[in-house]
ChimeraX commands (.cxc) that place a marker at each C-alpha (Angstrom):
marker #1 position -13.17,-99.78,-8.73 radius 0.5
marker #1 position -14.48,-96.53,-7.23 radius 0.5
marker #1 position -13.53,-93.05,-8.44 radius 0.5
marker #1 position -13.66,-90.85,-5.34 radius 0.5
marker #1 position -12.23,-87.48,-4.46 radius 0.5
marker #1 position -11.08,-86.80,-0.92 radius 0.5
marker #1 position -9.04,-83.96,0.52 radius 0.5
marker #1 position -5.91,-86.09,0.88 radius 0.5
marker #1 position -4.67,-89.65,1.21 radius 0.5
marker #1 position -5.20,-89.42,4.97 radius 0.5
marker #1 position -8.96,-89.35,4.38 radius 0.5
marker #1 position -8.82,-92.93,3.13 radius 0.5
marker #1 position -9.05,-94.60,6.51 radius 0.5
marker #1 position -10.12,-98.22,6.92 radius 0.5
marker #1 position -13.52,-97.15,8.13 radius 0.5
marker #1 position -13.96,-94.61,5.31 radius 0.5
marker #1 position -13.01,-97.19,2.67 radius 0.5
marker #1 position -15.38,-99.72,4.20 radius 0.5
marker #1 position -18.16,-97.14,4.11 radius 0.5
marker #1 position -17.47,-96.40,0.43 radius 0.5
marker #1 position -17.53,-100.09,-0.47 radius 0.5
marker #1 position -20.82,-100.65,1.32 radius 0.5
marker #1 position -22.35,-97.57,-0.33 radius 0.5
marker #1 position -21.21,-98.78,-3.72 radius 0.5
marker #1 position -22.57,-102.29,-3.16 radius 0.5
marker #1 position -25.88,-100.98,-1.83 radius 0.5
marker #1 position -25.83,-103.56,0.99 radius 0.5
marker #1 position -25.01,-101.92,4.32 radius 0.5
marker #1 position -25.09,-105.23,6.21 radius 0.5
marker #1 position -22.60,-107.00,3.95 radius 0.5
marker #1 position -19.51,-108.20,5.88 radius 0.5
marker #1 position -16.53,-106.36,4.39 radius 0.5
marker #1 position -12.87,-106.54,5.35 radius 0.5
marker #1 position -10.42,-103.93,4.07 radius 0.5
marker #1 position -7.17,-105.81,3.48 radius 0.5
marker #1 position -5.04,-103.00,2.05 radius 0.5
marker #1 position -5.31,-99.41,0.84 radius 0.5
marker #1 position -3.19,-98.18,-2.06 radius 0.5
marker #1 position -3.04,-94.95,-4.03 radius 0.5
marker #1 position -3.84,-95.31,-7.73 radius 0.5
marker #1 position -2.91,-92.80,-10.41 radius 0.5
marker #1 position -3.66,-93.53,-14.08 radius 0.5
marker #1 position -1.01,-92.94,-16.69 radius 0.5
marker #1 position 0.27,-94.26,-19.99 radius 0.5
marker #1 position 3.60,-95.89,-20.73 radius 0.5
marker #1 position 4.96,-97.40,-23.94 radius 0.5
marker #1 position 8.18,-99.43,-24.01 radius 0.5
marker #1 position 11.07,-98.01,-26.02 radius 0.5
marker #1 position 11.44,-101.36,-27.76 radius 0.5
marker #1 position 9.01,-104.25,-28.17 radius 0.5
marker #1 position 11.70,-106.80,-28.90 radius 0.5
marker #1 position 15.37,-107.39,-28.18 radius 0.5
marker #1 position 17.08,-110.61,-29.17 radius 0.5
marker #1 position 14.90,-113.52,-28.08 radius 0.5
marker #1 position 12.72,-111.37,-25.77 radius 0.5
marker #1 position 9.48,-109.74,-26.90 radius 0.5
marker #1 position 7.04,-107.59,-24.95 radius 0.5
marker #1 position 3.29,-108.02,-25.34 radius 0.5
marker #1 position 0.28,-106.53,-23.57 radius 0.5
marker #1 position 0.81,-104.27,-20.55 radius 0.5
marker #1 position 4.53,-105.03,-20.63 radius 0.5
marker #1 position 4.67,-103.25,-24.00 radius 0.5
marker #1 position 1.97,-100.60,-23.60 radius 0.5
marker #1 position -0.11,-99.67,-20.59 radius 0.5
marker #1 position -2.87,-97.07,-20.53 radius 0.5
marker #1 position -5.90,-95.96,-18.48 radius 0.5
marker #1 position -9.12,-97.95,-18.93 radius 0.5
marker #1 position -11.12,-94.89,-20.05 radius 0.5
marker #1 position -11.60,-96.00,-23.67 radius 0.5
marker #1 position -11.20,-99.73,-23.09 radius 0.5
marker #1 position -8.18,-99.82,-25.41 radius 0.5
marker #1 position -5.83,-101.74,-23.15 radius 0.5
marker #1 position -7.09,-105.26,-23.76 radius 0.5
marker #1 position -7.87,-104.56,-27.42 radius 0.5
marker #1 position -4.36,-103.28,-28.05 radius 0.5
marker #1 position -2.85,-106.20,-26.15 radius 0.5
marker #1 position -4.79,-108.82,-28.13 radius 0.5
marker #1 position -3.90,-107.16,-31.43 radius 0.5
marker #1 position -0.21,-107.14,-30.51 radius 0.5
marker #1 position -0.33,-110.78,-29.43 radius 0.5
marker #1 position -1.98,-111.80,-32.70 radius 0.5
marker #1 position 0.59,-109.84,-34.68 radius 0.5
marker #1 position 3.51,-111.52,-32.91 radius 0.5
marker #1 position 2.04,-115.04,-32.69 radius 0.5
marker #1 position 1.87,-115.86,-36.41 radius 0.5
marker #1 position 5.33,-114.40,-36.97 radius 0.5
marker #1 position 6.85,-116.46,-34.16 radius 0.5
marker #1 position 5.14,-119.58,-35.51 radius 0.5
marker #1 position 6.46,-118.93,-39.03 radius 0.5
marker #1 position 10.03,-118.44,-37.80 radius 0.5
marker #1 position 9.97,-121.46,-35.46 radius 0.5
marker #1 position 8.63,-123.65,-38.28 radius 0.5
marker #1 position 11.39,-122.48,-40.60 radius 0.5
marker #1 position 8.91,-120.80,-42.95 radius 0.5
marker #1 position 10.24,-117.28,-42.35 radius 0.5
marker #1 position 13.58,-115.72,-41.51 radius 0.5
marker #1 position 14.16,-114.21,-38.05 radius 0.5
marker #1 position 13.99,-110.82,-39.76 radius 0.5
marker #1 position 10.21,-111.15,-39.77 radius 0.5
marker #1 position 10.19,-110.69,-35.98 radius 0.5
marker #1 position 11.60,-107.18,-36.32 radius 0.5
marker #1 position 8.39,-106.15,-38.09 radius 0.5
marker #1 position 6.49,-106.72,-34.85 radius 0.5
marker #1 position 7.90,-103.55,-33.29 radius 0.5
marker #1 position 7.73,-101.63,-36.56 radius 0.5
marker #1 position 4.01,-102.36,-36.89 radius 0.5
marker #1 position 2.76,-102.47,-33.33 radius 0.5
marker #1 position 4.72,-99.81,-31.45 radius 0.5
marker #1 position 3.21,-96.86,-33.39 radius 0.5
marker #1 position -0.28,-98.30,-32.77 radius 0.5
marker #1 position 0.43,-98.90,-29.08 radius 0.5
marker #1 position 1.75,-95.37,-28.66 radius 0.5
marker #1 position -1.30,-93.93,-30.41 radius 0.5
marker #1 position -3.75,-95.92,-28.26 radius 0.5
marker #1 position -1.95,-94.92,-25.05 radius 0.5
marker #1 position -1.99,-91.25,-25.99 radius 0.5
marker #1 position -5.66,-91.34,-26.95 radius 0.5
marker #1 position -6.55,-92.83,-23.57 radius 0.5
marker #1 position -5.58,-89.47,-22.07 radius 0.5
marker #1 position -7.55,-87.21,-24.39 radius 0.5
marker #1 position -10.66,-85.33,-23.33 radius 0.5
marker #1 position -12.23,-83.76,-20.22 radius 0.5
marker #1 position -12.50,-87.06,-18.32 radius 0.5
marker #1 position -8.76,-87.61,-18.68 radius 0.5
marker #1 position -8.01,-84.34,-16.87 radius 0.5
marker #1 position -10.02,-85.61,-13.91 radius 0.5
marker #1 position -8.25,-88.96,-13.88 radius 0.5
marker #1 position -4.79,-87.41,-14.04 radius 0.5
marker #1 position -5.39,-84.60,-11.56 radius 0.5
marker #1 position -2.27,-84.10,-9.47 radius 0.5
marker #1 position -0.01,-86.13,-11.76 radius 0.5
marker #1 position 2.72,-85.10,-14.19 radius 0.5
marker #1 position 0.98,-86.83,-17.11 radius 0.5
marker #1 position 0.79,-84.68,-20.24 radius 0.5
marker #1 position -2.63,-84.57,-21.88 radius 0.5
marker #1 position -3.34,-84.10,-25.56 radius 0.5
marker #1 position -5.86,-81.36,-26.43 radius 0.5
marker #1 position -9.42,-82.50,-27.09 radius 0.5
marker #1 position -9.14,-81.66,-30.80 radius 0.5
marker #1 position -6.49,-84.38,-31.09 radius 0.5
marker #1 position -9.08,-87.06,-30.40 radius 0.5
marker #1 position -9.55,-89.52,-33.26 radius 0.5
marker #1 position -12.39,-91.88,-34.09 radius 0.5
marker #1 position -12.78,-95.08,-32.10 radius 0.5
marker #1 position -12.77,-97.11,-35.32 radius 0.5
marker #1 position -9.36,-95.67,-36.21 radius 0.5
marker #1 position -7.98,-96.98,-32.93 radius 0.5
marker #1 position -9.55,-100.43,-33.13 radius 0.5
marker #1 position -9.22,-101.31,-36.81 radius 0.5
marker #1 position -8.59,-98.25,-38.94 radius 0.5
marker #1 position -4.81,-98.05,-38.88 radius 0.5
marker #1 position -2.27,-99.03,-41.53 radius 0.5
marker #1 position 0.97,-100.96,-41.02 radius 0.5
marker #1 position 4.28,-100.03,-42.63 radius 0.5
marker #1 position 6.99,-102.70,-42.52 radius 0.5
marker #1 position 8.99,-105.18,-44.56 radius 0.5
marker #1 position 6.11,-107.64,-44.19 radius 0.5
marker #1 position 3.88,-105.35,-46.26 radius 0.5
marker #1 position 4.36,-104.72,-49.99 radius 0.5
marker #1 position 3.35,-101.08,-50.25 radius 0.5
marker #1 position 1.87,-99.63,-53.43 radius 0.5
marker #1 position 3.16,-96.15,-52.61 radius 0.5
marker #1 position 5.94,-94.70,-54.72 radius 0.5
marker #1 position 7.78,-93.51,-51.61 radius 0.5
marker #1 position 6.53,-95.45,-48.59 radius 0.5
marker #1 position 7.41,-94.06,-45.17 radius 0.5
marker #1 position 10.14,-95.85,-43.30 radius 0.5
marker #1 position 8.83,-98.01,-40.44 radius 0.5
marker #1 position 9.95,-97.54,-36.86 radius 0.5
marker #1 position 10.58,-93.79,-37.06 radius 0.5
marker #1 position 9.47,-91.93,-33.94 radius 0.5
marker #1 position 8.30,-88.90,-35.89 radius 0.5
marker #1 position 6.25,-90.94,-38.35 radius 0.5
marker #1 position 2.51,-90.62,-37.76 radius 0.5
marker #1 position 0.31,-93.68,-37.98 radius 0.5
marker #1 position -1.84,-93.55,-41.09 radius 0.5
marker #1 position -5.47,-93.74,-40.02 radius 0.5
marker #1 position -8.79,-94.49,-41.70 radius 0.5
marker #1 position -11.88,-92.87,-40.23 radius 0.5
marker #1 position -14.61,-95.43,-40.97 radius 0.5
marker #1 position -15.03,-99.07,-42.09 radius 0.5
marker #1 position -15.94,-98.00,-45.63 radius 0.5
marker #1 position -12.39,-96.67,-46.01 radius 0.5
marker #1 position -11.01,-100.21,-45.86 radius 0.5
marker #1 position -10.61,-101.05,-49.55 radius 0.5
marker #1 position -7.87,-103.66,-49.59 radius 0.5
marker #1 position -4.91,-101.30,-49.23 radius 0.5
marker #1 position -1.76,-103.23,-48.25 radius 0.5
marker #1 position -1.12,-102.72,-44.55 radius 0.5
marker #1 position -4.81,-102.42,-43.63 radius 0.5
marker #1 position -7.30,-104.99,-42.38 radius 0.5
marker #1 position -9.00,-107.03,-45.07 radius 0.5
marker #1 position -12.44,-105.49,-45.63 radius 0.5
marker #1 position -15.65,-107.31,-44.84 radius 0.5
marker #1 position -17.62,-108.55,-47.85 radius 0.5
marker #1 position -20.64,-110.84,-47.73 radius 0.5
marker #1 position -20.11,-114.02,-49.74 radius 0.5
marker #1 position -21.90,-117.32,-50.26 radius 0.5
marker #1 position -20.17,-120.69,-49.93 radius 0.5
marker #1 position -22.12,-123.90,-50.34 radius 0.5
marker #1 position -25.40,-122.09,-49.88 radius 0.5
marker #1 position -24.27,-120.44,-46.64 radius 0.5
marker #1 position -23.64,-116.74,-46.21 radius 0.5
marker #1 position -20.20,-115.97,-44.84 radius 0.5
marker #1 position -17.90,-112.97,-44.57 radius 0.5
marker #1 position -14.44,-112.59,-45.99 radius 0.5
marker #1 position -13.40,-112.47,-42.32 radius 0.5
marker #1 position -14.67,-116.04,-41.86 radius 0.5
marker #1 position -11.99,-117.24,-44.28 radius 0.5
marker #1 position -9.21,-116.31,-41.85 radius 0.5
marker #1 position -8.13,-119.50,-40.09 radius 0.5
marker #1 position -4.48,-118.90,-39.25 radius 0.5
marker #1 position -3.16,-119.47,-42.77 radius 0.5
marker #1 position -2.29,-117.06,-45.54 radius 0.5
marker #1 position -5.34,-116.44,-47.71 radius 0.5
marker #1 position -5.30,-115.49,-51.39 radius 0.5
marker #1 position -8.54,-113.96,-52.70 radius 0.5
marker #1 position -8.82,-113.73,-56.47 radius 0.5
marker #1 position -11.43,-112.15,-58.68 radius 0.5
marker #1 position -13.75,-113.85,-61.18 radius 0.5
marker #1 position -11.08,-113.76,-63.89 radius 0.5
marker #1 position -8.15,-114.60,-61.61 radius 0.5
marker #1 position -8.10,-118.39,-61.95 radius 0.5
marker #1 position -4.40,-118.32,-62.90 radius 0.5
marker #1 position -3.60,-116.76,-59.52 radius 0.5
marker #1 position -5.59,-119.50,-57.79 radius 0.5
marker #1 position -3.67,-122.22,-59.62 radius 0.5
marker #1 position -0.38,-120.50,-58.78 radius 0.5
marker #1 position -1.19,-120.55,-55.07 radius 0.5
marker #1 position -0.65,-124.30,-54.68 radius 0.5
marker #1 position 2.67,-124.08,-56.54 radius 0.5
marker #1 position 3.87,-121.19,-54.37 radius 0.5
marker #1 position 2.75,-122.86,-51.14 radius 0.5
marker #1 position 4.57,-126.09,-52.00 radius 0.5
marker #1 position 7.69,-124.19,-53.04 radius 0.5
marker #1 position 7.90,-122.27,-49.77 radius 0.5
marker #1 position 6.48,-124.94,-47.46 radius 0.5
marker #1 position 3.68,-122.79,-46.08 radius 0.5
marker #1 position -0.08,-123.10,-45.69 radius 0.5
marker #1 position -1.95,-120.97,-48.22 radius 0.5
marker #1 position -5.66,-121.07,-49.00 radius 0.5
marker #1 position -6.84,-119.66,-52.33 radius 0.5
marker #1 position -10.44,-118.73,-53.12 radius 0.5
marker #1 position -11.94,-117.37,-56.32 radius 0.5
marker #1 position -14.79,-114.93,-55.90 radius 0.5
marker #1 position -17.35,-115.01,-58.71 radius 0.5
marker #1 position -20.25,-116.86,-60.28 radius 0.5
marker #1 position -18.02,-119.81,-61.21 radius 0.5
marker #1 position -15.89,-119.70,-58.09 radius 0.5
marker #1 position -16.28,-121.33,-54.68 radius 0.5
marker #1 position -17.33,-117.97,-53.27 radius 0.5
marker #1 position -20.27,-116.04,-54.73 radius 0.5
marker #1 position -20.19,-112.27,-54.34 radius 0.5
marker #1 position -23.62,-111.53,-52.89 radius 0.5
marker #1 position -23.10,-107.77,-52.89 radius 0.5
marker #1 position -21.37,-107.50,-56.29 radius 0.5
marker #1 position -18.79,-105.44,-54.44 radius 0.5
marker #1 position -15.53,-107.22,-55.18 radius 0.5
marker #1 position -13.94,-104.40,-57.16 radius 0.5
marker #1 position -15.21,-101.68,-54.82 radius 0.5
marker #1 position -14.33,-103.42,-51.56 radius 0.5
marker #1 position -10.91,-104.68,-52.68 radius 0.5
marker #1 position -9.94,-101.79,-54.96 radius 0.5
marker #1 position -8.81,-104.05,-57.81 radius 0.5
marker #1 position -10.01,-105.57,-61.09 radius 0.5
marker #1 position -11.69,-108.94,-61.64 radius 0.5
marker #1 position -8.41,-110.53,-62.75 radius 0.5
marker #1 position -6.38,-109.37,-59.77 radius 0.5
marker #1 position -5.65,-110.91,-56.36 radius 0.5
marker #1 position -5.32,-109.95,-52.69 radius 0.5
marker #1 position -2.95,-111.69,-50.27 radius 0.5
marker #1 position -4.06,-111.65,-46.63 radius 0.5
marker #1 position -1.71,-112.46,-43.75 radius 0.5
marker #1 position -2.71,-114.84,-40.94 radius 0.5
marker #1 position -3.53,-111.83,-38.74 radius 0.5
marker #1 position -6.09,-110.53,-41.23 radius 0.5
marker #1 position -4.02,-107.70,-42.71 radius 0.5
marker #1 position -3.55,-107.28,-46.46 radius 0.5
marker #1 position 0.09,-107.97,-47.32 radius 0.5
marker #1 position -0.12,-107.37,-51.07 radius 0.5
marker #1 position -2.52,-106.98,-53.95 radius 0.5
marker #1 position -2.01,-107.25,-57.66 radius 0.5
marker #1 position -3.45,-105.06,-60.36 radius 0.5
marker #1 position -3.48,-107.72,-63.09 radius 0.5
marker #1 position -2.30,-111.23,-63.87 radius 0.5
marker #1 position 1.43,-111.42,-64.55 radius 0.5
marker #1 position 3.17,-113.52,-67.20 radius 0.5
marker #1 position 4.26,-116.03,-64.52 radius 0.5
marker #1 position 1.82,-115.89,-61.56 radius 0.5
marker #1 position 3.54,-118.73,-59.68 radius 0.5
marker #1 position 6.93,-117.02,-59.75 radius 0.5
marker #1 position 5.38,-113.67,-58.83 radius 0.5
marker #1 position 3.52,-115.16,-55.88 radius 0.5
marker #1 position 6.65,-116.93,-54.61 radius 0.5
marker #1 position 8.55,-113.64,-54.70 radius 0.5
marker #1 position 5.74,-111.80,-52.92 radius 0.5
marker #1 position 5.45,-114.38,-50.15 radius 0.5
marker #1 position 9.22,-114.51,-49.77 radius 0.5
marker #1 position 9.33,-110.78,-49.18 radius 0.5
marker #1 position 6.44,-110.88,-46.70 radius 0.5
marker #1 position 8.21,-113.66,-44.79 radius 0.5
marker #1 position 11.52,-111.76,-45.02 radius 0.5
marker #1 position 13.11,-114.68,-46.88 radius 0.5
marker #1 position 15.74,-114.33,-49.60 radius 0.5
marker #1 position 14.28,-113.68,-53.03 radius 0.5
marker #1 position 14.45,-117.06,-54.85 radius 0.5
marker #1 position 14.80,-115.28,-58.17 radius 0.5
marker #1 position 17.95,-113.41,-57.06 radius 0.5
marker link #1:1,2 radius 0.2
marker link #1:2,3 radius 0.2
marker link #1:3,4 radius 0.2
marker link #1:4,5 radius 0.2
marker link #1:5,6 radius 0.2
marker link #1:6,7 radius 0.2
marker link #1:7,8 radius 0.2
marker link #1:8,9 radius 0.2
marker link #1:9,10 radius 0.2
marker link #1:10,11 radius 0.2
marker link #1:11,12 radius 0.2
marker link #1:12,13 radius 0.2
marker link #1:13,14 radius 0.2
marker link #1:14,15 radius 0.2
marker link #1:15,16 radius 0.2
marker link #1:16,17 radius 0.2
marker link #1:17,18 radius 0.2
marker link #1:18,19 radius 0.2
marker link #1:19,20 radius 0.2
marker link #1:20,21 radius 0.2
marker link #1:21,22 radius 0.2
marker link #1:22,23 radius 0.2
marker link #1:23,24 radius 0.2
marker link #1:24,25 radius 0.2
marker link #1:25,26 radius 0.2
marker link #1:26,27 radius 0.2
marker link #1:27,28 radius 0.2
marker link #1:28,29 radius 0.2
marker link #1:29,30 radius 0.2
marker link #1:30,31 radius 0.2
marker link #1:31,32 radius 0.2
marker link #1:32,33 radius 0.2
marker link #1:33,34 radius 0.2
marker link #1:34,35 radius 0.2
marker link #1:35,36 radius 0.2
marker link #1:36,37 radius 0.2
marker link #1:37,38 radius 0.2
marker link #1:38,39 radius 0.2
marker link #1:39,40 radius 0.2
marker link #1:40,41 radius 0.2
marker link #1:41,42 radius 0.2
marker link #1:42,43 radius 0.2
marker link #1:43,44 radius 0.2
marker link #1:44,45 radius 0.2
marker link #1:45,46 radius 0.2
marker link #1:46,47 radius 0.2
marker link #1:47,48 radius 0.2
marker link #1:48,49 radius 0.2
marker link #1:49,50 radius 0.2
marker link #1:50,51 radius 0.2
marker link #1:51,52 radius 0.2
marker link #1:52,53 radius 0.2
marker link #1:53,54 radius 0.2
marker link #1:54,55 radius 0.2
marker link #1:55,56 radius 0.2
marker link #1:56,57 radius 0.2
marker link #1:57,58 radius 0.2
marker link #1:58,59 radius 0.2
marker link #1:59,60 radius 0.2
marker link #1:60,61 radius 0.2
marker link #1:61,62 radius 0.2
marker link #1:62,63 radius 0.2
marker link #1:63,64 radius 0.2
marker link #1:64,65 radius 0.2
marker link #1:65,66 radius 0.2
marker link #1:66,67 radius 0.2
marker link #1:67,68 radius 0.2
marker link #1:68,69 radius 0.2
marker link #1:69,70 radius 0.2
marker link #1:70,71 radius 0.2
marker link #1:71,72 radius 0.2
marker link #1:72,73 radius 0.2
marker link #1:73,74 radius 0.2
marker link #1:74,75 radius 0.2
marker link #1:75,76 radius 0.2
marker link #1:76,77 radius 0.2
marker link #1:77,78 radius 0.2
marker link #1:78,79 radius 0.2
marker link #1:79,80 radius 0.2
marker link #1:80,81 radius 0.2
marker link #1:81,82 radius 0.2
marker link #1:82,83 radius 0.2
marker link #1:83,84 radius 0.2
marker link #1:84,85 radius 0.2
marker link #1:85,86 radius 0.2
marker link #1:86,87 radius 0.2
marker link #1:87,88 radius 0.2
marker link #1:88,89 radius 0.2
marker link #1:89,90 radius 0.2
marker link #1:90,91 radius 0.2
marker link #1:91,92 radius 0.2
marker link #1:92,93 radius 0.2
marker link #1:93,94 radius 0.2
marker link #1:94,95 radius 0.2
marker link #1:95,96 radius 0.2
marker link #1:96,97 radius 0.2
marker link #1:97,98 radius 0.2
marker link #1:98,99 radius 0.2
marker link #1:99,100 radius 0.2
marker link #1:100,101 radius 0.2
marker link #1:101,102 radius 0.2
marker link #1:102,103 radius 0.2
marker link #1:103,104 radius 0.2
marker link #1:104,105 radius 0.2
marker link #1:105,106 radius 0.2
marker link #1:106,107 radius 0.2
marker link #1:107,108 radius 0.2
marker link #1:108,109 radius 0.2
marker link #1:109,110 radius 0.2
marker link #1:110,111 radius 0.2
marker link #1:111,112 radius 0.2
marker link #1:112,113 radius 0.2
marker link #1:113,114 radius 0.2
marker link #1:114,115 radius 0.2
marker link #1:115,116 radius 0.2
marker link #1:116,117 radius 0.2
marker link #1:117,118 radius 0.2
marker link #1:118,119 radius 0.2
marker link #1:119,120 radius 0.2
marker link #1:120,121 radius 0.2
marker link #1:121,122 radius 0.2
marker link #1:122,123 radius 0.2
marker link #1:123,124 radius 0.2
marker link #1:124,125 radius 0.2
marker link #1:125,126 radius 0.2
marker link #1:126,127 radius 0.2
marker link #1:127,128 radius 0.2
marker link #1:128,129 radius 0.2
marker link #1:129,130 radius 0.2
marker link #1:130,131 radius 0.2
marker link #1:131,132 radius 0.2
marker link #1:132,133 radius 0.2
marker link #1:133,134 radius 0.2
marker link #1:134,135 radius 0.2
marker link #1:135,136 radius 0.2
marker link #1:136,137 radius 0.2
marker link #1:137,138 radius 0.2
marker link #1:138,139 radius 0.2
marker link #1:139,140 radius 0.2
marker link #1:140,141 radius 0.2
marker link #1:141,142 radius 0.2
marker link #1:142,143 radius 0.2
marker link #1:143,144 radius 0.2
marker link #1:144,145 radius 0.2
marker link #1:145,146 radius 0.2
marker link #1:146,147 radius 0.2
marker link #1:147,148 radius 0.2
marker link #1:148,149 radius 0.2
marker link #1:149,150 radius 0.2
marker link #1:150,151 radius 0.2
marker link #1:151,152 radius 0.2
marker link #1:152,153 radius 0.2
marker link #1:153,154 radius 0.2
marker link #1:154,155 radius 0.2
marker link #1:155,156 radius 0.2
marker link #1:156,157 radius 0.2
marker link #1:157,158 radius 0.2
marker link #1:158,159 radius 0.2
marker link #1:159,160 radius 0.2
marker link #1:160,161 radius 0.2
marker link #1:161,162 radius 0.2
marker link #1:162,163 radius 0.2
marker link #1:163,164 radius 0.2
marker link #1:164,165 radius 0.2
marker link #1:165,166 radius 0.2
marker link #1:166,167 radius 0.2
marker link #1:167,168 radius 0.2
marker link #1:168,169 radius 0.2
marker link #1:169,170 radius 0.2
marker link #1:170,171 radius 0.2
marker link #1:171,172 radius 0.2
marker link #1:172,173 radius 0.2
marker link #1:173,174 radius 0.2
marker link #1:174,175 radius 0.2
marker link #1:175,176 radius 0.2
marker link #1:176,177 radius 0.2
marker link #1:177,178 radius 0.2
marker link #1:178,179 radius 0.2
marker link #1:179,180 radius 0.2
marker link #1:180,181 radius 0.2
marker link #1:181,182 radius 0.2
marker link #1:182,183 radius 0.2
marker link #1:183,184 radius 0.2
marker link #1:184,185 radius 0.2
marker link #1:185,186 radius 0.2
marker link #1:186,187 radius 0.2
marker link #1:187,188 radius 0.2
marker link #1:188,189 radius 0.2
marker link #1:189,190 radius 0.2
marker link #1:190,191 radius 0.2
marker link #1:191,192 radius 0.2
marker link #1:192,193 radius 0.2
marker link #1:193,194 radius 0.2
marker link #1:194,195 radius 0.2
marker link #1:195,196 radius 0.2
marker link #1:196,197 radius 0.2
marker link #1:197,198 radius 0.2
marker link #1:198,199 radius 0.2
marker link #1:199,200 radius 0.2
marker link #1:200,201 radius 0.2
marker link #1:201,202 radius 0.2
marker link #1:202,203 radius 0.2
marker link #1:203,204 radius 0.2
marker link #1:204,205 radius 0.2
marker link #1:205,206 radius 0.2
marker link #1:206,207 radius 0.2
marker link #1:207,208 radius 0.2
marker link #1:208,209 radius 0.2
marker link #1:209,210 radius 0.2
marker link #1:210,211 radius 0.2
marker link #1:211,212 radius 0.2
marker link #1:212,213 radius 0.2
marker link #1:213,214 radius 0.2
marker link #1:214,215 radius 0.2
marker link #1:215,216 radius 0.2
marker link #1:216,217 radius 0.2
marker link #1:217,218 radius 0.2
marker link #1:218,219 radius 0.2
marker link #1:219,220 radius 0.2
marker link #1:220,221 radius 0.2
marker link #1:221,222 radius 0.2
marker link #1:222,223 radius 0.2
marker link #1:223,224 radius 0.2
marker link #1:224,225 radius 0.2
marker link #1:225,226 radius 0.2
marker link #1:226,227 radius 0.2
marker link #1:227,228 radius 0.2
marker link #1:228,229 radius 0.2
marker link #1:229,230 radius 0.2
marker link #1:230,231 radius 0.2
marker link #1:231,232 radius 0.2
marker link #1:232,233 radius 0.2
marker link #1:233,234 radius 0.2
marker link #1:234,235 radius 0.2
marker link #1:235,236 radius 0.2
marker link #1:236,237 radius 0.2
marker link #1:237,238 radius 0.2
marker link #1:238,239 radius 0.2
marker link #1:239,240 radius 0.2
marker link #1:240,241 radius 0.2
marker link #1:241,242 radius 0.2
marker link #1:242,243 radius 0.2
marker link #1:243,244 radius 0.2
marker link #1:244,245 radius 0.2
marker link #1:245,246 radius 0.2
marker link #1:246,247 radius 0.2
marker link #1:247,248 radius 0.2
marker link #1:248,249 radius 0.2
marker link #1:249,250 radius 0.2
marker link #1:250,251 radius 0.2
marker link #1:251,252 radius 0.2
marker link #1:252,253 radius 0.2
marker link #1:253,254 radius 0.2
marker link #1:254,255 radius 0.2
marker link #1:255,256 radius 0.2
marker link #1:256,257 radius 0.2
marker link #1:257,258 radius 0.2
marker link #1:258,259 radius 0.2
marker link #1:259,260 radius 0.2
marker link #1:260,261 radius 0.2
marker link #1:261,262 radius 0.2
marker link #1:262,263 radius 0.2
marker link #1:263,264 radius 0.2
marker link #1:264,265 radius 0.2
marker link #1:265,266 radius 0.2
marker link #1:266,267 radius 0.2
marker link #1:267,268 radius 0.2
marker link #1:268,269 radius 0.2
marker link #1:269,270 radius 0.2
marker link #1:270,271 radius 0.2
marker link #1:271,272 radius 0.2
marker link #1:272,273 radius 0.2
marker link #1:273,274 radius 0.2
marker link #1:274,275 radius 0.2
marker link #1:275,276 radius 0.2
marker link #1:276,277 radius 0.2
marker link #1:277,278 radius 0.2
marker link #1:278,279 radius 0.2
marker link #1:279,280 radius 0.2
marker link #1:280,281 radius 0.2
marker link #1:281,282 radius 0.2
marker link #1:282,283 radius 0.2
marker link #1:283,284 radius 0.2
marker link #1:284,285 radius 0.2
marker link #1:285,286 radius 0.2
marker link #1:286,287 radius 0.2
marker link #1:287,288 radius 0.2
marker link #1:288,289 radius 0.2
marker link #1:289,290 radius 0.2
marker link #1:290,291 radius 0.2
marker link #1:291,292 radius 0.2
marker link #1:292,293 radius 0.2
marker link #1:293,294 radius 0.2
marker link #1:294,295 radius 0.2
marker link #1:295,296 radius 0.2
marker link #1:296,297 radius 0.2
marker link #1:297,298 radius 0.2
marker link #1:298,299 radius 0.2
marker link #1:299,300 radius 0.2
marker link #1:300,301 radius 0.2
marker link #1:301,302 radius 0.2
marker link #1:302,303 radius 0.2
marker link #1:303,304 radius 0.2
marker link #1:304,305 radius 0.2
marker link #1:305,306 radius 0.2
marker link #1:306,307 radius 0.2
marker link #1:307,308 radius 0.2
view
């Protein structure tokens, strides 16, 4: 793709385009055939809804944006991953169809943010010259990490710790952003933080534990949560892996950073969704961990509360 400025569209003759291609390739003798000439104007569009009935929009069908920051494919892959595990859970009968509504609640604010940020800055004014596209001022630019992995979901598939969590899906609600990787400390709705661990003499990351299943990470004193995981998984008919981090667990904390990275005590637990986002975390062991875990997973999967 060549970014060129001519006086008008009439300047883009076949011969002129051929000349530009040859100049760009650096091979004046290369045989080139101009098949078609089309005007291109960058812009950003975000669908009003990401899902309706049995139809869901993913990728450019849901959110399209200029390639300036390279956010298009990243945003598309993130949306696809978000929808894929939810579709699988519903089709397998592990979740209620209500889980699919959280796709729009979680991904549309992120898609809108990425599209807007693709038109921020001096370069954007050059790309959109002559168009009706509205640009955000340069001071509205946010960190690249915030766009790629530093955002926080709000939906029914996340058990928030806030006293008054914001309602998902509201147009005026701003996406909560984290500015750097160190700000990821296990908050529900954010990506599970990276922590170096050792398993069987091999160094791995917490991210290596994500294999498409729910993952329960428990601290050194959280063995009761680990035992409850198998009971909860069998009760709900889902795949759930449970790992204890500590000197006596399967995973050894090489950095001694469990409490800092996860923001909880040694007897607590963190539940990670198949897409790598924290769905819930405990502060301590409850009187009946199995029952508590079943209720938590039921809420994340938008299933009726078995205790009701």
